LUMVO-33613 format. One record per residue (C-alpha): residue number from 1; x, y, z. Coordinates in nm, 4 decimals, always signed. Layout:
! residues N
[NUM; [X; Y; Z]];
...
This chain:
! residues 492
[1; [-7.3189; +5.1853; +2.7647]];
[2; [-7.4742; +4.8445; +2.6994]];
[3; [-7.8113; +5.0099; +2.6350]];
[4; [-7.6629; +5.1731; +2.3263]];
[5; [-7.5503; +4.8482; +2.1673]];
[6; [-7.7404; +4.6853; +1.8859]];
[7; [-7.7183; +4.3074; +1.8597]];
[8; [-7.7214; +4.1702; +1.5018]];
[9; [-7.6127; +3.8137; +1.4251]];
[10; [-7.4004; +3.8194; +1.7392]];
[11; [-7.1917; +4.1242; +1.6500]];
[12; [-7.2321; +4.3875; +1.9204]];
[13; [-7.3022; +4.6825; +1.6946]];
[14; [-7.3300; +5.0317; +1.8365]];
[15; [-7.4823; +5.3360; +1.6668]];
[16; [-7.2601; +5.6202; +1.5517]];
[17; [-7.2127; +5.8312; +1.8641]];
[18; [-6.9591; +6.0007; +2.0816]];
[19; [-7.0046; +5.7163; +2.3300]];
[20; [-6.8870; +5.4548; +2.0803]];
[21; [-6.5749; +5.6476; +1.9824]];
[22; [-6.4985; +5.7311; +2.3466]];
[23; [-6.5092; +5.3593; +2.4195]];
[24; [-6.2640; +5.2972; +2.1359]];
[25; [-6.0263; +5.5551; +2.2870]];
[26; [-6.0610; +5.4171; +2.6379]];
[27; [-6.0070; +5.0577; +2.5289]];
[28; [-5.7451; +5.1508; +2.2644]];
[29; [-5.9272; +4.9657; +1.9904]];
[30; [-5.9917; +5.0471; +1.6254]];
[31; [-6.3472; +5.1057; +1.5066]];
[32; [-6.5099; +4.8758; +1.2529]];
[33; [-6.7610; +5.0891; +1.0627]];
[34; [-7.0225; +4.8989; +0.8622]];
[35; [-7.2170; +5.1210; +0.6212]];
[36; [-7.5234; +4.9448; +0.4825]];
[37; [-7.8697; +5.0111; +0.3434]];
[38; [-8.1977; +4.8264; +0.3810]];
[39; [-8.2350; +4.7849; +0.0022]];
[40; [-7.8853; +4.6554; -0.0768]];
[41; [-7.8698; +4.2845; -0.1560]];
[42; [-7.4939; +4.2690; -0.0990]];
[43; [-7.5366; +4.4225; +0.2466]];
[44; [-7.7780; +4.1463; +0.3463]];
[45; [-7.5461; +3.8848; +0.1962]];
[46; [-7.2593; +4.0113; +0.4090]];
[47; [-7.4832; +3.9917; +0.7157]];
[48; [-7.5797; +3.6363; +0.6204]];
[49; [-7.2229; +3.5189; +0.5654]];
[50; [-6.9353; +3.7278; +0.7023]];
[51; [-7.1138; +3.8754; +1.0035]];
[52; [-7.2689; +3.5393; +1.0945]];
[53; [-6.9414; +3.3490; +1.1128]];
[54; [-6.8757; +3.2615; +1.4815]];
[55; [-6.4995; +3.3175; +1.4593]];
[56; [-6.5484; +3.6569; +1.2943]];
[57; [-6.8125; +3.7566; +1.5496]];
[58; [-6.5797; +3.6710; +1.8362]];
[59; [-6.2903; +3.8565; +1.6769]];
[60; [-6.4937; +4.1717; +1.6149]];
[61; [-6.6431; +4.1764; +1.9625]];
[62; [-6.3010; +4.1208; +2.1239]];
[63; [-6.0698; +4.3441; +1.9189]];
[64; [-6.2904; +4.6199; +1.7769]];
[65; [-6.5620; +4.8669; +1.8595]];
[66; [-6.8260; +4.7840; +1.5989]];
[67; [-7.0361; +5.0736; +1.4656]];
[68; [-7.3149; +5.0204; +1.2157]];
[69; [-7.4748; +5.3016; +1.0159]];
[70; [-7.7732; +5.2921; +0.7829]];
[71; [-7.6565; +5.5029; +0.4890]];
[72; [-8.0130; +5.6129; +0.4146]];
[73; [-8.0548; +5.7389; +0.7709]];
[74; [-7.7165; +5.9143; +0.7696]];
[75; [-7.6285; +6.0322; +0.4189]];
[76; [-7.3790; +6.2749; +0.5711]];
[77; [-7.1776; +5.9866; +0.7168]];
[78; [-7.2149; +5.7815; +0.4016]];
[79; [-7.0918; +6.0667; +0.1816]];
[80; [-6.7708; +6.0929; +0.3795]];
[81; [-6.6995; +5.7300; +0.4639]];
[82; [-6.8283; +5.5263; +0.1688]];
[83; [-6.5367; +5.3421; +0.0110]];
[84; [-6.6909; +5.2666; -0.3255]];
[85; [-7.0476; +5.1703; -0.2439]];
[86; [-7.2511; +4.9596; -0.0059]];
[87; [-7.1727; +4.7709; +0.1995]];
[88; [-6.8697; +4.9685; +0.3079]];
[89; [-6.6371; +4.7949; +0.5515]];
[90; [-6.4156; +5.0680; +0.6972]];
[91; [-6.1622; +5.0606; +0.9776]];
[92; [-6.1248; +5.3843; +1.1721]];
[93; [-5.9120; +5.5290; +1.4475]];
[94; [-6.0875; +5.6257; +1.7716]];
[95; [-6.0784; +5.9813; +1.6332]];
[96; [-6.2829; +5.8744; +1.3293]];
[97; [-6.0056; +5.8865; +1.0688]];
[98; [-6.0003; +5.6120; +0.8043]];
[99; [-5.7288; +5.3489; +0.8423]];
[100; [-5.8273; +5.1265; +0.5516]];
[101; [-6.1281; +4.9398; +0.4156]];
[102; [-6.3327; +4.8423; +0.1150]];
[103; [-6.6785; +4.7199; +0.0260]];
[104; [-6.8106; +4.3609; +0.0411]];
[105; [-6.5686; +4.1260; +0.2182]];
[106; [-6.6365; +3.7476; +0.2183]];
[107; [-6.5761; +3.5509; +0.5382]];
[108; [-6.2430; +3.3956; +0.4363]];
[109; [-6.0925; +3.7367; +0.3645]];
[110; [-6.2615; +3.9260; +0.6453]];
[111; [-6.1066; +3.7200; +0.9226]];
[112; [-5.7564; +3.7768; +0.7858]];
[113; [-5.8196; +4.1501; +0.7424]];
[114; [-5.9571; +4.1836; +1.0955]];
[115; [-5.6473; +4.0167; +1.2386]];
[116; [-5.4111; +4.2304; +1.0310]];
[117; [-5.5838; +4.5588; +1.1244]];
[118; [-5.6119; +4.4658; +1.4931]];
[119; [-5.2447; +4.3705; +1.5144]];
[120; [-5.1276; +4.6778; +1.3250]];
[121; [-5.3366; +4.9065; +1.5424]];
[122; [-5.2222; +4.7358; +1.8608]];
[123; [-4.8556; +4.7813; +1.7703]];
[124; [-4.8908; +5.1367; +1.6403]];
[125; [-5.2201; +5.2841; +1.7622]];
[126; [-5.1235; +5.6381; +1.6622]];
[127; [-5.0183; +5.5593; +1.3049]];
[128; [-5.2589; +5.5281; +1.0144]];
[129; [-5.2240; +5.2608; +0.7501]];
[130; [-5.2941; +5.3207; +0.3825]];
[131; [-5.6013; +5.5346; +0.3262]];
[132; [-5.8081; +5.4617; +0.0153]];
[133; [-6.1070; +5.6915; -0.0073]];
[134; [-6.2292; +5.9744; -0.2266]];
[135; [-6.1135; +6.3273; -0.1457]];
[136; [-6.3707; +6.5696; -0.0144]];
[137; [-6.2009; +6.8793; -0.1493]];
[138; [-5.9709; +6.9654; -0.4353]];
[139; [-5.8543; +7.2390; -0.6643]];
[140; [-6.1510; +7.4055; -0.8311]];
[141; [-6.1461; +7.4141; -1.2107]];
[142; [-6.1849; +7.7378; -1.4015]];
[143; [-6.5484; +7.8487; -1.4491]];
[144; [-6.6893; +7.8287; -1.7999]];
[145; [-6.9842; +8.0022; -1.9618]];
[146; [-7.3301; +7.8498; -1.9328]];
[147; [-7.3293; +7.7876; -2.3095]];
[148; [-6.9944; +7.6086; -2.3015]];
[149; [-7.1051; +7.4087; -1.9981]];
[150; [-7.4234; +7.3049; -2.1778]];
[151; [-7.2235; +7.1878; -2.4791]];
[152; [-6.9870; +7.0019; -2.2473]];
[153; [-7.2813; +6.8227; -2.0833]];
[154; [-7.4317; +6.7102; -2.4127]];
[155; [-7.0940; +6.5984; -2.5429]];
[156; [-7.1325; +6.3183; -2.2906]];
[157; [-7.4501; +6.1877; -2.4536]];
[158; [-7.4217; +5.8223; -2.5627]];
[159; [-7.5152; +5.8211; -2.9309]];
[160; [-7.5447; +5.4412; -2.9427]];
[161; [-7.7325; +5.3551; -2.6245]];
[162; [-7.8692; +5.6958; -2.5149]];
[163; [-7.8338; +5.8376; -2.1676]];
[164; [-7.5270; +5.9841; -2.0022]];
[165; [-7.2287; +5.8607; -1.8088]];
[166; [-7.0179; +5.5512; -1.8384]];
[167; [-7.0537; +5.2016; -1.7029]];
[168; [-7.2398; +5.1190; -1.4859]];
[169; [-7.5177; +5.3246; -1.6444]];
[170; [-7.7200; +5.5418; -1.4091]];
[171; [-8.0365; +5.7212; -1.5207]];
[172; [-7.9408; +6.0882; -1.4917]];
[173; [-8.2642; +6.2903; -1.5137]];
[174; [-8.1118; +6.6406; -1.5085]];
[175; [-7.9413; +6.6470; -1.8529]];
[176; [-8.2552; +6.4964; -2.0077]];
[177; [-8.4674; +6.7656; -1.8433]];
[178; [-8.2261; +7.0302; -1.9693]];
[179; [-8.2539; +6.8897; -2.3223]];
[180; [-8.6339; +6.8973; -2.2911]];
[181; [-8.6296; +7.2638; -2.1866]];
[182; [-8.3941; +7.3557; -2.4685]];
[183; [-8.6028; +7.1745; -2.7274]];
[184; [-8.9231; +7.3496; -2.6186]];
[185; [-8.7366; +7.6802; -2.6405]];
[186; [-8.5482; +7.6271; -2.9681]];
[187; [-8.7234; +7.3398; -3.1490]];
[188; [-8.3746; +7.2020; -3.2188]];
[189; [-8.4326; +6.8385; -3.3151]];
[190; [-8.1017; +6.7276; -3.1629]];
[191; [-8.2357; +6.8071; -2.8169]];
[192; [-8.5577; +6.6200; -2.8860]];
[193; [-8.3559; +6.3164; -2.9951]];
[194; [-8.1650; +6.3178; -2.6649]];
[195; [-8.4899; +6.3239; -2.4677]];
[196; [-8.6828; +6.0656; -2.6676]];
[197; [-8.4026; +5.8139; -2.7118]];
[198; [-8.2978; +5.8333; -2.3461]];
[199; [-8.6504; +5.7952; -2.2101]];
[200; [-8.7176; +5.5088; -2.4500]];
[201; [-8.4059; +5.3169; -2.3476]];
[202; [-8.4644; +5.3795; -1.9776]];
[203; [-8.8363; +5.3051; -1.9824]];
[204; [-8.8390; +5.0032; -2.2136]];
[205; [-8.5158; +4.8271; -2.1322]];
[206; [-8.3609; +4.6440; -1.8428]];
[207; [-8.3924; +4.9386; -1.6071]];
[208; [-8.7722; +4.9159; -1.5878]];
[209; [-8.9658; +4.6383; -1.4143]];
[210; [-9.2366; +4.5498; -1.6643]];
[211; [-9.4170; +4.3211; -1.4177]];
[212; [-9.4577; +4.5195; -1.0940]];
[213; [-9.3642; +4.8555; -1.2442]];
[214; [-9.1027; +5.0979; -1.1220]];
[215; [-8.7418; +5.1770; -1.2108]];
[216; [-8.4399; +4.9917; -1.0741]];
[217; [-8.1484; +5.1959; -0.9417]];
[218; [-7.9034; +5.1456; -1.2276]];
[219; [-7.7868; +4.9073; -1.4995]];
[220; [-7.4509; +4.7348; -1.5028]];
[221; [-7.3927; +4.7863; -1.8759]];
[222; [-7.4052; +5.0797; -2.1167]];
[223; [-7.6974; +4.9237; -2.3033]];
[224; [-7.9176; +4.9375; -1.9918]];
[225; [-7.8974; +4.5640; -1.9186]];
[226; [-7.8156; +4.3660; -1.6022]];
[227; [-7.9913; +4.6034; -1.3622]];
[228; [-7.9233; +4.6253; -0.9921]];
[229; [-8.2756; +4.5512; -0.8857]];
[230; [-8.3290; +4.7673; -0.5784]];
[231; [-8.5967; +5.0340; -0.6180]];
[232; [-8.5665; +5.3723; -0.4480]];
[233; [-8.8522; +5.6153; -0.3921]];
[234; [-8.6525; +5.9264; -0.4789]];
[235; [-8.5338; +5.8002; -0.8174]];
[236; [-8.8818; +5.6780; -0.9104]];
[237; [-9.0337; +6.0105; -0.8062]];
[238; [-8.7896; +6.2144; -1.0145]];
[239; [-8.8145; +5.9887; -1.3199]];
[240; [-9.1940; +5.9828; -1.3033]];
[241; [-9.1993; +6.3626; -1.3045]];
[242; [-8.9668; +6.3646; -1.6050]];
[243; [-9.1841; +6.1197; -1.8008]];
[244; [-9.4944; +6.3222; -1.7155]];
[245; [-9.3372; +6.6465; -1.8360]];
[246; [-9.1941; +6.4909; -2.1506]];
[247; [-9.5209; +6.3188; -2.2352]];
[248; [-9.7144; +6.6412; -2.1920]];
[249; [-9.4739; +6.8783; -2.3683]];
[250; [-9.3833; +6.6450; -2.6552]];
[251; [-9.7320; +6.4949; -2.6838]];
[252; [-9.5906; +6.1414; -2.6623]];
[253; [-9.8515; +5.9183; -2.5020]];
[254; [-9.6174; +5.6308; -2.4176]];
[255; [-9.4188; +5.8534; -2.1812]];
[256; [-9.7347; +5.9578; -1.9995]];
[257; [-9.8432; +5.5930; -1.9798]];
[258; [-9.5055; +5.4871; -1.8397]];
[259; [-9.5407; +5.7572; -1.5754]];
[260; [-9.8883; +5.6292; -1.4875]];
[261; [-9.7529; +5.2755; -1.4547]];
[262; [-9.4760; +5.3975; -1.2232]];
[263; [-9.7269; +5.5868; -1.0107]];
[264; [-9.9234; +5.2619; -0.9764]];
[265; [-9.6071; +5.0871; -0.8566]];
[266; [-9.5317; +5.3597; -0.6040]];
[267; [-9.8871; +5.3717; -0.4694]];
[268; [-9.9111; +4.9918; -0.4507]];
[269; [-9.5746; +4.9149; -0.2930]];
[270; [-9.4326; +5.2263; -0.1266]];
[271; [-9.7309; +5.4361; -0.0181]];
[272; [-9.8812; +5.4196; +0.3306]];
[273; [-10.2503; +5.4177; +0.2341]];
[274; [-10.3743; +5.4868; +0.5867]];
[275; [-10.1587; +5.7688; +0.7214]];
[276; [-10.0017; +5.9041; +0.4028]];
[277; [-9.6395; +5.9296; +0.3019]];
[278; [-9.4147; +5.6989; +0.1053]];
[279; [-9.1565; +5.4502; +0.2266]];
[280; [-8.7991; +5.4847; +0.1086]];
[281; [-8.7116; +5.1692; -0.0824]];
[282; [-8.7778; +4.8098; -0.1814]];
[283; [-8.4968; +4.5594; -0.1409]];
[284; [-8.3061; +4.4008; -0.4261]];
[285; [-8.3986; +4.0350; -0.4865]];
[286; [-8.2436; +3.8779; -0.7955]];
[287; [-8.4568; +3.5638; -0.7884]];
[288; [-8.7830; +3.7543; -0.7541]];
[289; [-8.7147; +3.9979; -1.0346]];
[290; [-8.5845; +3.7229; -1.2625]];
[291; [-8.9437; +3.5941; -1.2719]];
[292; [-9.0938; +3.7670; -1.5740]];
[293; [-9.4653; +3.7025; -1.5189]];
[294; [-9.7087; +3.8072; -1.2459]];
[295; [-9.8004; +3.4434; -1.1881]];
[296; [-9.4401; +3.3421; -1.1253]];
[297; [-9.3855; +3.6253; -0.8820]];
[298; [-9.7012; +3.5528; -0.6857]];
[299; [-9.5493; +3.2167; -0.5915]];
[300; [-9.2529; +3.3935; -0.4272]];
[301; [-9.2247; +3.6258; -0.1289]];
[302; [-9.2063; +3.9856; -0.2473]];
[303; [-8.8927; +4.1839; -0.1607]];
[304; [-8.9481; +4.3710; +0.1659]];
[305; [-9.0038; +4.7450; +0.1785]];
[306; [-8.7991; +4.9548; +0.4217]];
[307; [-9.0701; +5.1384; +0.6107]];
[308; [-8.8871; +5.4593; +0.6966]];
[309; [-9.0168; +5.7921; +0.5726]];
[310; [-8.7457; +6.0277; +0.4440]];
[311; [-8.8175; +6.3978; +0.4196]];
[312; [-8.6257; +6.4696; +0.0986]];
[313; [-8.7634; +6.1780; -0.1052]];
[314; [-9.1171; +6.2315; +0.0268]];
[315; [-9.0943; +6.5959; -0.0759]];
[316; [-8.9930; +6.4935; -0.4285]];
[317; [-9.2845; +6.2505; -0.4398]];
[318; [-9.5312; +6.5139; -0.3190]];
[319; [-9.4385; +6.7351; -0.6133]];
[320; [-9.4533; +6.4422; -0.8562]];
[321; [-9.7920; +6.3290; -0.7243]];
[322; [-9.9335; +6.6801; -0.7622]];
[323; [-9.8150; +6.6897; -1.1233]];
[324; [-9.9619; +6.3445; -1.1893]];
[325; [-10.2906; +6.4463; -1.0259]];
[326; [-10.3152; +6.7404; -1.2631]];
[327; [-10.2237; +6.5380; -1.5727]];
[328; [-10.4646; +6.2553; -1.4882]];
[329; [-10.7290; +6.4723; -1.3194]];
[330; [-10.7000; +6.2518; -1.0110]];
[331; [-10.8455; +6.4217; -0.7023]];
[332; [-10.7591; +6.1242; -0.4819]];
[333; [-10.3895; +6.1401; -0.5669]];
[334; [-10.3902; +6.5154; -0.5114]];
[335; [-10.5429; +6.4743; -0.1662]];
[336; [-10.2972; +6.1962; -0.0837]];
[337; [-10.0045; +6.4208; -0.1782]];
[338; [-10.1199; +6.6979; +0.0559]];
[339; [-10.1904; +6.4459; +0.3322]];
[340; [-9.8422; +6.3000; +0.2879]];
[341; [-9.6720; +6.6373; +0.3117]];
[342; [-9.8599; +6.7131; +0.6315]];
[343; [-9.7731; +6.3758; +0.7820]];
[344; [-9.4001; +6.4206; +0.7221]];
[345; [-9.4063; +6.7765; +0.8525]];
[346; [-9.5934; +6.6756; +1.1673]];
[347; [-9.3536; +6.3867; +1.2247]];
[348; [-9.0258; +6.5603; +1.1398]];
[349; [-9.0605; +6.9358; +1.1930]];
[350; [-8.9447; +7.1027; +1.5128]];
[351; [-8.9906; +7.4791; +1.5594]];
[352; [-8.6529; +7.6426; +1.5115]];
[353; [-8.4943; +7.3087; +1.4254]];
[354; [-8.6019; +7.2444; +1.0701]];
[355; [-8.7180; +6.9031; +0.9524]];
[356; [-8.5523; +6.5787; +1.0528]];
[357; [-8.4268; +6.3567; +0.7736]];
[358; [-8.6312; +6.0490; +0.8552]];
[359; [-8.9109; +5.9029; +1.0625]];
[360; [-8.9701; +5.5444; +1.1718]];
[361; [-9.1795; +5.6039; +1.4815]];
[362; [-8.9540; +5.8856; +1.5915]];
[363; [-8.7653; +6.1559; +1.3991]];
[364; [-8.4087; +6.0734; +1.2970]];
[365; [-8.1071; +6.2862; +1.2001]];
[366; [-8.1693; +6.6580; +1.2198]];
[367; [-7.9831; +6.9357; +1.0475]];
[368; [-7.9314; +6.8048; +0.6916]];
[369; [-7.9438; +7.0558; +0.4085]];
[370; [-8.1276; +6.8537; +0.1430]];
[371; [-8.4313; +6.7955; +0.3624]];
[372; [-8.4896; +7.1636; +0.4321]];
[373; [-8.5011; +7.2791; +0.0708]];
[374; [-8.6795; +6.9712; -0.0642]];
[375; [-8.9581; +7.0166; +0.1889]];
[376; [-8.9655; +7.3929; +0.1307]];
[377; [-9.0112; +7.3303; -0.2419]];
[378; [-9.2943; +7.0829; -0.1777]];
[379; [-9.4597; +7.3328; +0.0578]];
[380; [-9.4476; +7.5959; -0.2155]];
[381; [-9.6085; +7.3510; -0.4580]];
[382; [-9.8930; +7.2890; -0.2153]];
[383; [-9.9225; +7.6627; -0.1480]];
[384; [-9.9532; +7.7248; -0.5228]];
[385; [-10.2272; +7.4610; -0.5345]];
[386; [-10.4272; +7.5584; -0.2262]];
[387; [-10.3417; +7.9203; -0.1558]];
[388; [-10.3075; +7.8255; +0.2127]];
[389; [-10.0507; +8.0657; +0.3530]];
[390; [-9.9465; +7.8160; +0.6214]];
[391; [-9.7522; +7.6203; +0.3610]];
[392; [-9.5780; +7.9340; +0.2365]];
[393; [-9.4859; +8.0278; +0.5934]];
[394; [-9.3419; +7.6801; +0.6515]];
[395; [-9.1330; +7.7068; +0.3338]];
[396; [-8.9967; +8.0410; +0.4533]];
[397; [-8.9187; +7.8973; +0.7963]];
[398; [-8.7209; +7.6080; +0.6457]];
[399; [-8.5327; +7.8461; +0.4171]];
[400; [-8.4427; +8.0708; +0.7099]];
[401; [-8.3312; +7.7700; +0.9149]];
[402; [-8.0980; +7.6499; +0.6383]];
[403; [-7.9472; +7.9962; +0.5952]];
[404; [-7.9024; +8.0325; +0.9691]];
[405; [-7.7464; +7.6916; +1.0311]];
[406; [-7.5693; +7.5848; +0.7100]];
[407; [-7.4783; +7.8943; +0.5090]];
[408; [-7.1116; +7.9776; +0.4443]];
[409; [-7.1123; +8.3538; +0.4756]];
[410; [-6.7437; +8.3818; +0.3827]];
[411; [-6.7396; +8.1913; +0.0544]];
[412; [-7.1075; +8.1400; -0.0266]];
[413; [-7.2949; +7.8155; -0.0661]];
[414; [-7.4396; +7.5742; +0.1882]];
[415; [-7.2741; +7.3016; +0.3874]];
[416; [-7.4536; +6.9681; +0.3840]];
[417; [-7.5170; +6.9632; +0.7574]];
[418; [-7.5496; +7.1788; +1.0637]];
[419; [-7.2231; +7.2140; +1.2510]];
[420; [-7.3697; +7.2059; +1.6011]];
[421; [-7.4347; +6.8305; +1.5976]];
[422; [-7.3047; +6.6244; +1.8885]];
[423; [-7.2260; +6.3388; +1.6457]];
[424; [-6.9628; +6.5515; +1.4675]];
[425; [-6.6795; +6.3024; +1.4852]];
[426; [-6.3905; +6.2427; +1.2490]];
[427; [-6.4657; +6.3317; +0.8876]];
[428; [-6.7991; +6.4839; +0.9873]];
[429; [-6.5950; +6.7818; +1.1020]];
[430; [-6.4792; +6.8379; +0.7449]];
[431; [-6.7048; +7.0888; +0.5661]];
[432; [-6.8723; +6.9594; +0.2531]];
[433; [-7.0810; +7.1568; +0.0034]];
[434; [-7.2906; +6.9175; -0.2076]];
[435; [-7.3090; +7.0453; -0.5640]];
[436; [-7.6527; +6.9157; -0.6652]];
[437; [-7.8200; +7.0145; -0.3386]];
[438; [-7.6750; +7.3656; -0.3593]];
[439; [-7.8052; +7.4068; -0.7143]];
[440; [-8.1508; +7.2873; -0.6100]];
[441; [-8.1372; +7.5125; -0.3028]];
[442; [-8.0734; +7.8113; -0.5274]];
[443; [-8.3844; +7.7334; -0.7327]];
[444; [-8.5972; +7.7020; -0.4191]];
[445; [-8.4544; +8.0248; -0.2776]];
[446; [-8.5593; +8.2044; -0.5965]];
[447; [-8.9097; +8.0698; -0.5513]];
[448; [-8.9102; +8.1832; -0.1891]];
[449; [-8.7958; +8.5301; -0.2877]];
[450; [-9.0684; +8.5602; -0.5508]];
[451; [-9.3395; +8.4300; -0.3194]];
[452; [-9.2429; +8.6054; +0.0028]];
[453; [-9.0939; +8.9248; -0.1364]];
[454; [-8.7817; +8.8764; +0.0792]];
[455; [-8.4878; +8.9932; -0.1316]];
[456; [-8.2409; +8.8234; +0.1021]];
[457; [-8.3458; +8.4866; -0.0366]];
[458; [-8.2572; +8.6044; -0.3878]];
[459; [-7.9213; +8.7384; -0.2704]];
[460; [-7.8334; +8.4063; -0.1083]];
[461; [-7.9474; +8.2193; -0.4201]];
[462; [-7.7134; +8.4273; -0.6347]];
[463; [-7.4157; +8.3776; -0.4070]];
[464; [-7.4887; +8.0046; -0.3985]];
[465; [-7.4606; +7.9819; -0.7773]];
[466; [-7.1443; +8.1922; -0.7696]];
[467; [-6.9952; +7.9389; -0.5284]];
[468; [-7.0927; +7.6453; -0.7518]];
[469; [-6.9733; +7.8013; -1.0795]];
[470; [-6.6104; +7.6940; -1.0492]];
[471; [-6.6884; +7.3305; -0.9645]];
[472; [-6.9698; +7.2797; -1.2170]];
[473; [-6.7476; +7.1727; -1.5109]];
[474; [-6.6155; +6.8770; -1.3108]];
[475; [-6.9610; +6.7360; -1.2352]];
[476; [-7.0212; +6.5472; -1.5613]];
[477; [-7.3923; +6.4965; -1.6363]];
[478; [-7.4822; +6.6450; -1.2981]];
[479; [-7.3603; +6.9837; -1.4196]];
[480; [-7.7063; +7.0098; -1.5780]];
[481; [-7.8386; +7.0983; -1.2315]];
[482; [-7.6292; +7.4151; -1.2446]];
[483; [-7.7492; +7.5138; -1.5929]];
[484; [-8.1109; +7.4466; -1.4983]];
[485; [-8.0750; +7.6607; -1.1863]];
[486; [-7.9183; +7.9457; -1.3864]];
[487; [-8.1976; +7.9246; -1.6430]];
[488; [-8.4583; +7.9379; -1.3640]];
[489; [-8.2868; +8.2467; -1.2201]];
[490; [-8.2968; +8.4380; -1.5490]];
[491; [-8.6561; +8.3320; -1.6170]];
[492; [-8.7871; +8.5066; -1.3062]];
């Protein structure tokens, strides 16, 4: 068992596994689950303070089984166990049920909480304390028409600061893309205003790094100020694609130029120039990003890049890079995109087993839904570019794998993960159908049906949208994914 332990600052962390939870049962101890990410500044601060305190280390190692999970490596665990963000500090039973928990806990509070949880569990090991986490299921709202849903989405547009959602302010690309499509179709100036004002506030406000380039993850305020300064590949890929499309369709040069600047950031900081592929994130560093000139930043160590390759975000970047290569007539970027797709496939694909979620010298986490359809979509993009049938065959294979392993034949729609995973512990046994991923899967299935001629893909796509219809109205700005998928279905 000791070979499975991971030593970090003295805490004897173990990976999420049946072995760790079996140990908790055998030793009648609660599990301390630490959910963290490589890019999260607060996660590193908790490592530096709370998890480096000698008294806390001794208490954890003596009274708990400590399990640490990288939320980027295991989004399925993060989706079910995150208690409001990262870091998550969760206390579990040996069966994987949540006892209690929260997010960042400073040393003075953590020691008291550890003692309270350990004592409560010791006295009543079979009784749960107060659970405070988001529900995974609920009553489905009544479906609404696509027109009413579209109006509901745009009712959430911020007339003063642009964008969608409350505070903190996240850059939601899907309602902006929907507005762009509707403007091109109708020439309704209200849709154009949504697109232009949102892209202006996102691209020339606190969310964008004007020195190194690239978008931060989100802003703390409605007016796009006080950004959280981590940078994620997937968000930058999706936003770059949106700026490229808006610049081209609206003939607004500044959007195209902002996309070019973001591509330069991605290729400079996140791309692997030798082997291809893009790394997942660059860590938040408040002091570094507070420096507003290149000269000031050169005197400081740059925030580190987490050098894992993730299938879903690399797939999004492949498609973005191909679009950018066309817009800028850049053969080198086009070749790099194809090379990157091939690298991730070679590293992560297993015949009959789909693509693994990540790669850092070895493949990590198989059987996640988002990876299969994201990579299938990227393969279809490269097939459209090259005409090489191998890419089309790979897209079909990934689609078949997802249908075989994650499809709900009774109610329609896809579960987020394969159910034959040996790490299915606790809440991982609860089925979860991710709304956005199902909508995107439906669009890819329509492409597969059109390309391959297999009508079964179209049937599954239709049933997927039927399954998402009832829950779409509750998704806020993300409901735009549903409307976009329905529009794509009727356009074919």
